[in-house]
PDB file of N, CA, C and O in Angstrom:
ATOM      1  N   MET A   1       0.848  -1.171   0.000  1.00  0.00           N
ATOM      2  CA  MET A   1       0.000   0.000   0.000  1.00  0.00           C
ATOM      3  C   MET A   1       0.893   1.232   0.000  1.00  0.00           C
ATOM      4  O   MET A   1       1.921   1.262   0.677  1.00  0.00           O
ATOM      5  N   THR A   2       0.498   2.244  -0.759  1.00  0.00           N
ATOM      6  CA  THR A   2       1.284   3.470  -0.839  1.00  0.00           C
ATOM      7  C   THR A   2       0.439   4.662  -0.400  1.00  0.00           C
ATOM      8  O   THR A   2      -0.745   4.751  -0.723  1.00  0.00           O
ATOM      9  N   PHE A   3       1.062   5.573   0.339  1.00  0.00           N
ATOM     10  CA  PHE A   3       0.406   6.812   0.742  1.00  0.00           C
ATOM     11  C   PHE A   3       1.281   7.965   0.272  1.00  0.00           C
ATOM     12  O   PHE A   3       2.482   7.983   0.543  1.00  0.00           O
ATOM     13  N   THR A   4       0.688   8.929  -0.433  1.00  0.00           N
ATOM     14  CA  THR A   4       1.435  10.085  -0.914  1.00  0.00           C
ATOM     15  C   THR A   4       1.161  11.283  -0.015  1.00  0.00           C
ATOM     16  O   THR A   4       0.017  11.714   0.133  1.00  0.00           O
ATOM     17  N   LEU A   5       2.215  11.812   0.578  1.00  0.00           N
ATOM     18  CA  LEU A   5       2.102  12.990   1.444  1.00  0.00           C
ATOM     19  C   LEU A   5       1.810  14.233   0.615  1.00  0.00           C
ATOM     20  O   LEU A   5       2.369  14.421  -0.466  1.00  0.00           O
ATOM     21  N   THR A   6       0.930  15.074   1.134  1.00  0.00           N
ATOM     22  CA  THR A   6       0.688  16.371   0.498  1.00  0.00           C
ATOM     23  C   THR A   6       1.304  17.487   1.338  1.00  0.00           C
ATOM     24  O   THR A   6       1.447  18.620   0.878  1.00  0.00           O
ATOM     25  N   ASP A   7       1.664  17.150   2.574  1.00  0.00           N
ATOM     26  CA  ASP A   7       2.333  18.094   3.477  1.00  0.00           C
ATOM     27  C   ASP A   7       3.725  17.557   3.797  1.00  0.00           C
ATOM     28  O   ASP A   7       4.157  16.551   3.233  1.00  0.00           O
ATOM     29  N   GLU A   8       4.414  18.229   4.697  1.00  0.00           N
ATOM     30  CA  GLU A   8       5.771  17.809   5.071  1.00  0.00           C
ATOM     31  C   GLU A   8       5.770  16.461   5.796  1.00  0.00           C
ATOM     32  O   GLU A   8       6.690  15.660   5.626  1.00  0.00           O
ATOM     33  N   TYR A   9       4.723  16.211   6.612  1.00  0.00           N
ATOM     34  CA  TYR A   9       4.618  14.979   7.378  1.00  0.00           C
ATOM     35  C   TYR A   9       3.152  14.713   7.706  1.00  0.00           C
ATOM     36  O   TYR A   9       2.291  15.563   7.482  1.00  0.00           O
ATOM     37  N   ILE A  10       2.878  13.514   8.243  1.00  0.00           N
ATOM     38  CA  ILE A  10       1.563  13.180   8.772  1.00  0.00           C
ATOM     39  C   ILE A  10       1.782  12.443  10.082  1.00  0.00           C
ATOM     40  O   ILE A  10       2.692  11.622  10.191  1.00  0.00           O
ATOM     41  N   GLU A  11       0.954  12.731  11.072  1.00  0.00           N
ATOM     42  CA  GLU A  11       1.071  12.041  12.350  1.00  0.00           C
ATOM     43  C   GLU A  11       0.635  10.589  12.171  1.00  0.00           C
ATOM     44  O   GLU A  11      -0.265  10.294  11.384  1.00  0.00           O
ATOM     45  N   LEU A  12       1.272   9.699  12.899  1.00  0.00           N
ATOM     46  CA  LEU A  12       1.047   8.275  12.743  1.00  0.00           C
ATOM     47  C   LEU A  12      -0.423   7.880  12.872  1.00  0.00           C
ATOM     48  O   LEU A  12      -0.946   7.163  12.018  1.00  0.00           O
ATOM     49  N   THR A  13      -1.090   8.337  13.923  1.00  0.00           N
ATOM     50  CA  THR A  13      -2.494   7.940  14.104  1.00  0.00           C
ATOM     51  C   THR A  13      -3.381   8.482  12.990  1.00  0.00           C
ATOM     52  O   THR A  13      -4.347   7.830  12.595  1.00  0.00           O
ATOM     53  N   LYS A  14      -3.062   9.667  12.483  1.00  0.00           N
ATOM     54  CA  LYS A  14      -3.840  10.233  11.373  1.00  0.00           C
ATOM     55  C   LYS A  14      -3.645   9.408  10.107  1.00  0.00           C
ATOM     56  O   LYS A  14      -4.587   9.221   9.337  1.00  0.00           O
ATOM     57  N   LEU A  15      -2.444   8.921   9.889  1.00  0.00           N
ATOM     58  CA  LEU A  15      -2.172   8.075   8.729  1.00  0.00           C
ATOM     59  C   LEU A  15      -3.026   6.808   8.779  1.00  0.00           C
ATOM     60  O   LEU A  15      -3.605   6.401   7.772  1.00  0.00           O
ATOM     61  N   LEU A  16      -3.098   6.195   9.947  1.00  0.00           N
ATOM     62  CA  LEU A  16      -3.891   4.975  10.094  1.00  0.00           C
ATOM     63  C   LEU A  16      -5.369   5.242   9.821  1.00  0.00           C
ATOM     64  O   LEU A  16      -6.056   4.416   9.220  1.00  0.00           O
ATOM     65  N   LYS A  17      -5.853   6.402  10.267  1.00  0.00           N
ATOM     66  CA  LYS A  17      -7.256   6.753  10.047  1.00  0.00           C
ATOM     67  C   LYS A  17      -7.530   7.069   8.574  1.00  0.00           C
ATOM     68  O   LYS A  17      -8.531   6.618   8.017  1.00  0.00           O
ATOM     69  N   VAL A  18      -6.643   7.842   7.947  1.00  0.00           N
ATOM     70  CA  VAL A  18      -6.822   8.233   6.546  1.00  0.00           C
ATOM     71  C   VAL A  18      -6.887   7.009   5.633  1.00  0.00           C
ATOM     72  O   VAL A  18      -7.637   6.995   4.656  1.00  0.00           O
ATOM     73  N   LEU A  19      -6.105   5.992   5.953  1.00  0.00           N
ATOM     74  CA  LEU A  19      -6.058   4.788   5.128  1.00  0.00           C
ATOM     75  C   LEU A  19      -7.130   3.764   5.521  1.00  0.00           C
ATOM     76  O   LEU A  19      -7.138   2.648   5.001  1.00  0.00           O
ATOM     77  N   ASP A  20      -8.030   4.138   6.431  1.00  0.00           N
ATOM     78  CA  ASP A  20      -9.120   3.264   6.888  1.00  0.00           C
ATOM     79  C   ASP A  20      -8.622   1.939   7.460  1.00  0.00           C
ATOM     80  O   ASP A  20      -9.266   0.903   7.293  1.00  0.00           O
ATOM     81  N   LEU A  21      -7.482   1.976   8.132  1.00  0.00           N
ATOM     82  CA  LEU A  21      -6.956   0.772   8.780  1.00  0.00           C
ATOM     83  C   LEU A  21      -7.540   0.593  10.174  1.00  0.00           C
ATOM     84  O   LEU A  21      -7.413  -0.471  10.779  1.00  0.00           O
ATOM     85  N   VAL A  22      -8.184   1.648  10.678  1.00  0.00           N
ATOM     86  CA  VAL A  22      -8.849   1.622  11.979  1.00  0.00           C
ATOM     87  C   VAL A  22     -10.198   2.325  11.838  1.00  0.00           C
ATOM     88  O   VAL A  22     -10.416   3.095  10.903  1.00  0.00           O
ATOM     89  N   ASP A  23     -11.085   2.050  12.768  1.00  0.00           N
ATOM     90  CA  ASP A  23     -12.417   2.667  12.735  1.00  0.00           C
ATOM     91  C   ASP A  23     -12.460   4.018  13.437  1.00  0.00           C
ATOM     92  O   ASP A  23     -13.334   4.839  13.162  1.00  0.00           O
ATOM     93  N   SER A  24     -11.511   4.246  14.346  1.00  0.00           N
ATOM     94  CA  SER A  24     -11.535   5.494  15.109  1.00  0.00           C
ATOM     95  C   SER A  24     -10.127   5.900  15.523  1.00  0.00           C
ATOM     96  O   SER A  24      -9.178   5.120  15.448  1.00  0.00           O
ATOM     97  N   GLY A  25     -10.028   7.146  15.961  1.00  0.00           N
ATOM     98  CA  GLY A  25      -8.755   7.638  16.469  1.00  0.00           C
ATOM     99  C   GLY A  25      -8.329   6.896  17.721  1.00  0.00           C
ATOM    100  O   GLY A  25      -7.142   6.650  17.939  1.00  0.00           O
ATOM    101  N   GLY A  26      -9.317   6.538  18.549  1.00  0.00           N
ATOM    102  CA  GLY A  26      -9.026   5.788  19.770  1.00  0.00           C
ATOM    103  C   GLY A  26      -8.433   4.430  19.469  1.00  0.00           C
ATOM    104  O   GLY A  26      -7.514   3.978  20.153  1.00  0.00           O
ATOM    105  N   GLN A  27      -8.959   3.780  18.447  1.00  0.00           N
ATOM    106  CA  GLN A  27      -8.436   2.475  18.053  1.00  0.00           C
ATOM    107  C   GLN A  27      -7.005   2.619  17.523  1.00  0.00           C
ATOM    108  O   GLN A  27      -6.151   1.777  17.802  1.00  0.00           O
ATOM    109  N   ALA A  28      -6.749   3.676  16.766  1.00  0.00           N
ATOM    110  CA  ALA A  28      -5.402   3.934  16.243  1.00  0.00           C
ATOM    111  C   ALA A  28      -4.418   4.134  17.389  1.00  0.00           C
ATOM    112  O   ALA A  28      -3.327   3.564  17.380  1.00  0.00           O
ATOM    113  N   LYS A  29      -4.799   4.938  18.373  1.00  0.00           N
ATOM    114  CA  LYS A  29      -3.935   5.197  19.520  1.00  0.00           C
ATOM    115  C   LYS A  29      -3.621   3.916  20.279  1.00  0.00           C
ATOM    116  O   LYS A  29      -2.486   3.697  20.703  1.00  0.00           O
ATOM    117  N   LEU A  30      -4.636   3.072  20.448  1.00  0.00           N
ATOM    118  CA  LEU A  30      -4.454   1.817  21.166  1.00  0.00           C
ATOM    119  C   LEU A  30      -3.474   0.895  20.437  1.00  0.00           C
ATOM    120  O   LEU A  30      -2.603   0.295  21.068  1.00  0.00           O
ATOM    121  N   LEU A  31      -3.609   0.781  19.127  1.00  0.00           N
ATOM    122  CA  LEU A  31      -2.696  -0.054  18.338  1.00  0.00           C
ATOM    123  C   LEU A  31      -1.252   0.405  18.510  1.00  0.00           C
ATOM    124  O   LEU A  31      -0.345  -0.410  18.684  1.00  0.00           O
ATOM    125  N   VAL A  32      -1.053   1.721  18.460  1.00  0.00           N
ATOM    126  CA  VAL A  32       0.299   2.277  18.586  1.00  0.00           C
ATOM    127  C   VAL A  32       0.828   2.060  20.002  1.00  0.00           C
ATOM    128  O   VAL A  32       1.952   1.594  20.185  1.00  0.00           O
ATOM    129  N   GLU A  33       0.013   2.401  21.005  1.00  0.00           N
ATOM    130  CA  GLU A  33       0.437   2.260  22.406  1.00  0.00           C
ATOM    131  C   GLU A  33       0.823   0.827  22.755  1.00  0.00           C
ATOM    132  O   GLU A  33       1.757   0.595  23.523  1.00  0.00           O
ATOM    133  N   GLU A  34       0.097  -0.132  22.184  1.00  0.00           N
ATOM    134  CA  GLU A  34       0.337  -1.536  22.511  1.00  0.00           C
ATOM    135  C   GLU A  34       1.461  -2.163  21.692  1.00  0.00           C
ATOM    136  O   GLU A  34       1.735  -3.355  21.828  1.00  0.00           O
ATOM    137  N   GLY A  35       2.116  -1.365  20.841  1.00  0.00           N
ATOM    138  CA  GLY A  35       3.285  -1.842  20.109  1.00  0.00           C
ATOM    139  C   GLY A  35       2.995  -2.664  18.869  1.00  0.00           C
ATOM    140  O   GLY A  35       3.832  -3.461  18.446  1.00  0.00           O
ATOM    141  N   HIS A  36       1.814  -2.482  18.277  1.00  0.00           N
ATOM    142  CA  HIS A  36       1.436  -3.246  17.077  1.00  0.00           C
ATOM    143  C   HIS A  36       1.868  -2.580  15.780  1.00  0.00           C
ATOM    144  O   HIS A  36       1.635  -3.124  14.700  1.00  0.00           O
ATOM    145  N   VAL A  37       2.495  -1.410  15.871  1.00  0.00           N
ATOM    146  CA  VAL A  37       2.879  -0.666  14.672  1.00  0.00           C
ATOM    147  C   VAL A  37       4.402  -0.563  14.596  1.00  0.00           C
ATOM    148  O   VAL A  37       5.065  -0.204  15.569  1.00  0.00           O
ATOM    149  N   LYS A  38       4.940  -0.885  13.421  1.00  0.00           N
ATOM    150  CA  LYS A  38       6.384  -0.759  13.206  1.00  0.00           C
ATOM    151  C   LYS A  38       6.635   0.375  12.222  1.00  0.00           C
ATOM    152  O   LYS A  38       5.896   0.564  11.257  1.00  0.00           O
ATOM    153  N   ARG A  39       7.696   1.119  12.494  1.00  0.00           N
ATOM    154  CA  ARG A  39       8.129   2.218  11.634  1.00  0.00           C
ATOM    155  C   ARG A  39       9.552   1.898  11.201  1.00  0.00           C
ATOM    156  O   ARG A  39      10.467   1.849  12.024  1.00  0.00           O
ATOM    157  N   ASN A  40       9.730   1.680   9.907  1.00  0.00           N
ATOM    158  CA  ASN A  40      11.043   1.321   9.372  1.00  0.00           C
ATOM    159  C   ASN A  40      11.642   0.124  10.106  1.00  0.00           C
ATOM    160  O   ASN A  40      12.843   0.084  10.374  1.00  0.00           O
ATOM    161  N   GLY A  41      10.775  -0.868  10.433  1.00  0.00           N
ATOM    162  CA  GLY A  41      11.236  -2.099  11.063  1.00  0.00           C
ATOM    163  C   GLY A  41      11.333  -2.076  12.579  1.00  0.00           C
ATOM    164  O   GLY A  41      11.580  -3.111  13.197  1.00  0.00           O
ATOM    165  N   GLU A  42      11.142  -0.913  13.186  1.00  0.00           N
ATOM    166  CA  GLU A  42      11.231  -0.778  14.643  1.00  0.00           C
ATOM    167  C   GLU A  42       9.851  -0.455  15.206  1.00  0.00           C
ATOM    168  O   GLU A  42       9.085   0.283  14.586  1.00  0.00           O
ATOM    169  N   VAL A  43       9.531  -1.002  16.377  1.00  0.00           N
ATOM    170  CA  VAL A  43       8.240  -0.719  17.011  1.00  0.00           C
ATOM    171  C   VAL A  43       8.169   0.779  17.330  1.00  0.00           C
ATOM    172  O   VAL A  43       9.095   1.350  17.907  1.00  0.00           O
ATOM    173  N   GLU A  44       7.050   1.400  16.941  1.00  0.00           N
ATOM    174  CA  GLU A  44       6.827   2.838  17.198  1.00  0.00           C
ATOM    175  C   GLU A  44       5.675   2.967  18.178  1.00  0.00           C
ATOM    176  O   GLU A  44       4.562   2.526  17.893  1.00  0.00           O
ATOM    177  N   THR A  45       5.938   3.572  19.339  1.00  0.00           N
ATOM    178  CA  THR A  45       4.896   3.725  20.356  1.00  0.00           C
ATOM    179  C   THR A  45       4.462   5.176  20.541  1.00  0.00           C
ATOM    180  O   THR A  45       3.642   5.468  21.411  1.00  0.00           O
ATOM    181  N   ARG A  46       4.997   6.077  19.742  1.00  0.00           N
ATOM    182  CA  ARG A  46       4.591   7.492  19.832  1.00  0.00           C
ATOM    183  C   ARG A  46       3.415   7.719  18.882  1.00  0.00           C
ATOM    184  O   ARG A  46       3.557   7.617  17.663  1.00  0.00           O
ATOM    185  N   LYS A  47       2.273   8.022  19.448  1.00  0.00           N
ATOM    186  CA  LYS A  47       1.053   8.193  18.659  1.00  0.00           C
ATOM    187  C   LYS A  47       1.161   9.342  17.661  1.00  0.00           C
ATOM    188  O   LYS A  47       0.626   9.264  16.556  1.00  0.00           O
ATOM    189  N   ARG A  48       1.848  10.393  18.051  1.00  0.00           N
ATOM    190  CA  ARG A  48       1.938  11.585  17.211  1.00  0.00           C
ATOM    191  C   ARG A  48       3.265  11.665  16.448  1.00  0.00           C
ATOM    192  O   ARG A  48       3.677  12.742  16.017  1.00  0.00           O
ATOM    193  N   ALA A  49       3.922  10.526  16.287  1.00  0.00           N
ATOM    194  CA  ALA A  49       5.189  10.487  15.542  1.00  0.00           C
ATOM    195  C   ALA A  49       4.962  11.079  14.151  1.00  0.00           C
ATOM    196  O   ALA A  49       3.958  10.790  13.500  1.00  0.00           O
ATOM    197  N   LYS A  50       5.895  11.901  13.709  1.00  0.00           N
ATOM    198  CA  LYS A  50       5.794  12.539  12.393  1.00  0.00           C
ATOM    199  C   LYS A  50       6.343  11.593  11.333  1.00  0.00           C
ATOM    200  O   LYS A  50       7.537  11.294  11.308  1.00  0.00           O
ATOM    201  N   ILE A  51       5.463  11.134  10.467  1.00  0.00           N
ATOM    202  CA  ILE A  51       5.846  10.195   9.421  1.00  0.00           C
ATOM    203  C   ILE A  51       6.205  11.007   8.178  1.00  0.00           C
ATOM    204  O   ILE A  51       5.426  11.840   7.714  1.00  0.00           O
ATOM    205  N   LEU A  52       7.404  10.742   7.648  1.00  0.00           N
ATOM    206  CA  LEU A  52       7.946  11.504   6.523  1.00  0.00           C
ATOM    207  C   LEU A  52       8.018  10.652   5.263  1.00  0.00           C
ATOM    208  O   LEU A  52       7.859   9.432   5.311  1.00  0.00           O
ATOM    209  N   ARG A  53       8.258  11.310   4.141  1.00  0.00           N
ATOM    210  CA  ARG A  53       8.441  10.595   2.871  1.00  0.00           C
ATOM    211  C   ARG A  53       9.593   9.600   2.994  1.00  0.00           C
ATOM    212  O   ARG A  53      10.597   9.877   3.651  1.00  0.00           O
ATOM    213  N   GLY A  54       9.440   8.451   2.360  1.00  0.00           N
ATOM    214  CA  GLY A  54      10.488   7.446   2.360  1.00  0.00           C
ATOM    215  C   GLY A  54      10.391   6.453   3.503  1.00  0.00           C
ATOM    216  O   GLY A  54      11.136   5.474   3.537  1.00  0.00           O
ATOM    217  N   GLU A  55       9.476   6.693   4.446  1.00  0.00           N
ATOM    218  CA  GLU A  55       9.354   5.777   5.575  1.00  0.00           C
ATOM    219  C   GLU A  55       8.376   4.652   5.250  1.00  0.00           C
ATOM    220  O   GLU A  55       7.559   4.750   4.335  1.00  0.00           O
ATOM    221  N   GLN A  56       8.491   3.584   6.032  1.00  0.00           N
ATOM    222  CA  GLN A  56       7.624   2.432   5.846  1.00  0.00           C
ATOM    223  C   GLN A  56       6.976   2.093   7.187  1.00  0.00           C
ATOM    224  O   GLN A  56       7.644   1.981   8.215  1.00  0.00           O
ATOM    225  N   ILE A  57       5.661   1.936   7.142  1.00  0.00           N
ATOM    226  CA  ILE A  57       4.887   1.613   8.341  1.00  0.00           C
ATOM    227  C   ILE A  57       4.289   0.235   8.143  1.00  0.00           C
ATOM    228  O   ILE A  57       3.804  -0.091   7.059  1.00  0.00           O
ATOM    229  N   GLN A  58       4.324  -0.586   9.206  1.00  0.00           N
ATOM    230  CA  GLN A  58       3.756  -1.915   9.121  1.00  0.00           C
ATOM    231  C   GLN A  58       2.819  -2.173  10.288  1.00  0.00           C
ATOM    232  O   GLN A  58       3.153  -1.923  11.446  1.00  0.00           O
ATOM    233  N   ILE A  59       1.627  -2.684   9.954  1.00  0.00           N
ATOM    234  CA  ILE A  59       0.650  -3.086  10.953  1.00  0.00           C
ATOM    235  C   ILE A  59       0.183  -4.477  10.548  1.00  0.00           C
ATOM    236  O   ILE A  59      -0.534  -4.631   9.559  1.00  0.00           O
ATOM    237  N   GLY A  60       0.581  -5.476  11.299  1.00  0.00           N
ATOM    238  CA  GLY A  60       0.268  -6.844  10.922  1.00  0.00           C
ATOM    239  C   GLY A  60       0.873  -7.166   9.567  1.00  0.00           C
ATOM    240  O   GLY A  60       2.081  -7.027   9.374  1.00  0.00           O
ATOM    241  N   ASP A  61       0.040  -7.595   8.629  1.00  0.00           N
ATOM    242  CA  ASP A  61       0.501  -7.933   7.281  1.00  0.00           C
ATOM    243  C   ASP A  61       0.487  -6.737   6.335  1.00  0.00           C
ATOM    244  O   ASP A  61       0.945  -6.843   5.197  1.00  0.00           O
ATOM    245  N   VAL A  62      -0.032  -5.602   6.796  1.00  0.00           N
ATOM    246  CA  VAL A  62      -0.164  -4.419   5.941  1.00  0.00           C
ATOM    247  C   VAL A  62       1.105  -3.579   6.012  1.00  0.00           C
ATOM    248  O   VAL A  62       1.540  -3.185   7.095  1.00  0.00           O
ATOM    249  N   VAL A  63       1.692  -3.311   4.855  1.00  0.00           N
ATOM    250  CA  VAL A  63       2.890  -2.468   4.784  1.00  0.00           C
ATOM    251  C   VAL A  63       2.537  -1.226   3.982  1.00  0.00           C
ATOM    252  O   VAL A  63       2.019  -1.319   2.869  1.00  0.00           O
ATOM    253  N   ILE A  64       2.820  -0.067   4.553  1.00  0.00           N
ATOM    254  CA  ILE A  64       2.516   1.217   3.929  1.00  0.00           C
ATOM    255  C   ILE A  64       3.832   1.903   3.589  1.00  0.00           C
ATOM    256  O   ILE A  64       4.680   2.092   4.462  1.00  0.00           O
ATOM    257  N   THR A  65       4.004   2.272   2.335  1.00  0.00           N
ATOM    258  CA  THR A  65       5.169   3.034   1.910  1.00  0.00           C
ATOM    259  C   THR A  65       4.716   4.478   1.721  1.00  0.00           C
ATOM    260  O   THR A  65       3.756   4.747   0.999  1.00  0.00           O
ATOM    261  N   VAL A  66       5.413   5.399   2.375  1.00  0.00           N
ATOM    262  CA  VAL A  66       5.035   6.808   2.312  1.00  0.00           C
ATOM    263  C   VAL A  66       5.883   7.519   1.267  1.00  0.00           C
ATOM    264  O   VAL A  66       7.112   7.502   1.330  1.00  0.00           O
ATOM    265  N   ASN A  67       5.215   8.138   0.312  1.00  0.00           N
ATOM    266  CA  ASN A  67       5.893   8.890  -0.763  1.00  0.00           C
ATOM    267  C   ASN A  67       5.645  10.366  -0.597  1.00  0.00           C
ATOM    268  O   ASN A  67       6.128  11.167  -1.397  1.00  0.00           O
TER     269      ASN A  67
END
């Protein structure tokens, strides 16, 4: 899956919501807090982490490449 940034960055939980990977912001926060999200291969627990172009986010089997 690919996501194209229109701004300098997008916050991690907003990215999950925009791509319809979660039903709510609360669900997105919970996934991140519980360590289910990887950023460039490392577990990311910061809900408001700034995701930039060139990064890769993984949730379960879903891999998101940010352009």
